C-alpha positions in Angstrom: -11.0 1.8 23.6 -10.4 -0.2 20.4 -11.7 2.8 18.3 -9.4 5.3 20.1 -6.3 3.0 19.8 -6.8 2.2 16.1 -7.3 5.9 15.4 -4.1 6.6 17.3 -2.3 3.9 15.4 -3.1 5.6 12.1 -2.5 9.1 13.3 -6.1 10.2 13.2 -7.1 10.5 16.9 -6.0 14.1 17.4 -7.6 15.1 14.1 -11.0 13.5 14.6 -11.6 13.0 18.3 -14.0 16.0 18.5 -15.9 14.8 15.4 -16.5 11.1 16.0 -20.2 11.5 15.2 -19.6 13.4 12.0 -19.7 11.8 8.6 -16.4 10.5 7.3 -17.2 12.2 4.1 -16.1 15.5 5.7 -12.6 14.1 6.0 -9.8 14.7 3.4 -8.9 11.9 1.0 -5.8 11.0 3.0 -7.8 11.0 6.3 -10.4 8.8 4.7 -7.7 6.3 3.6 -6.2 6.2 7.1 -9.7 5.7 8.5 -10.2 2.7 6.2 -6.9 1.3 7.5 -8.0 1.9 11.1 -11.3 0.0 10.4 -9.2 -2.9 9.2 -6.9 -2.7 12.2 -9.8 -2.8 14.6 -10.4 -6.4 13.4 -6.9 -7.4 14.5 -6.0 -9.0 11.3 -2.9 -11.0 10.6 -2.6 -9.7 7.1 -3.6 -6.4 5.6 -4.4 -6.3 1.8 -4.2 -2.9 0.3 -5.2 -2.3 -3.3 -3.6 1.0 -4.6 -3.7 2.6 -1.1 -2.4 6.0 -2.5 -3.9 6.1 -6.0 -6.2 9.1 -5.5 -4.1 11.0 -3.0 -1.9 14.0 -3.4 1.9 13.6 -2.7 1.6 14.8 0.9 -1.2 12.5 1.8 0.5 9.6 0.0 3.6 10.2 2.1 1.6 10.1 5.3 0.0 6.8 4.2 3.4 5.3 3.1 4.8 6.3 6.5 1.9 4.6 8.2 2.5 1.5 6.2 6.1 1.5 7.2 5.2 1.9 10.9 2.8 -1.0 10.7 5.5 -3.2 9.2 6.5 -5.9 11.6 3.1 -5.8 13.4 1.3 -7.0 10.3 2.0 -8.8 7.1 1.1 -6.2 4.5 0.3 -7.0 0.9 0.1 -4.0 -1.4 -1.1 -4.0 -5.0 0.3 -1.0 -6.8 1.3 0.2 -10.3 3.4 2.9 -8.7 6.9 1.5 -9.1 8.5 4.3 -7.1 6.2 3.6 -4.2 6.9 -0.1 -4.4 10.6 0.6 -4.3 10.3 2.9 -1.3 8.1 0.7 0.9 8.3 -3.0 -0.1 10.5 -5.7 1.3 9.5 -8.1 -1.4 7.9 -7.6 -4.8 6.1 -9.8 -7.3 5.6 -8.9 -10.9 2.4 -10.2 -12.5 1.9 -10.0 -16.2 -1.6 -9.7 -17.6 -1.2 -9.8 -21.3 -2.0 -11.9 -24.3 1.3 -13.9 -24.2 2.2 -17.3 -22.8 2.7 -15.8 -19.3 -0.7 -14.0 -19.1 -2.1 -14.0 -15.5 1.0 -15.5 -13.9 3.6 -14.3 -11.4 6.6 -13.6 -13.6 9.1 -12.9 -10.9 9.1 -12.7 -7.1 11.9 -11.8 -4.7 13.5 -9.1 -2.5 12.4 -5.7 -3.8 16.0 -4.6 -4.3 16.7 -7.7 -6.5 13.6 -7.2 -8.6 14.4 -3.5 -9.3 18.2 -3.8 -9.7 18.7 -7.3 -11.1 15.5 -8.7 -12.4 15.9 -12.0 -14.1 12.9 -12.2 -16.4 12.9 -10.0 -19.6 9.3 -8.9 -19.0 10.1 -7.7 -15.5 13.1 -5.8 -16.8 11.1 -4.3 -19.7 8.3 -3.2 -17.3 10.7 -1.6 -14.8 12.6 0.2 -17.5 9.4 1.6 -19.0 9.8 -0.3 -22.2 6.6 -2.4 -21.5 3.4 -1.8 -19.6 
């Protein structure tokens, strides 16, 4: 029951229900990513941490994963690490900008706030430079 429900939650059940005993390596990259999310959901976590959840996916598979993340919002706290600014702007409620450089702010959170505020009215010059493409 947990397996079927989590596969339904990530939109995989209809695609894999006849292949449950087949290696996951036969799945597409996007399906594999949704399977990884299903595996995490099966543990009933309070928080999902996703590190570059769409980094190796084509635009269609990325869109499916982003839609899944949006559907899961509200049921889980989701923390996503991404370098894809457009993706962050599309799916994040809040954003944090970390700087890893050889300056005084290396390894620190430079700015945190509502995603819209970070992208449209960032306060710190490093954040503004990164978002504009001048740094990073």
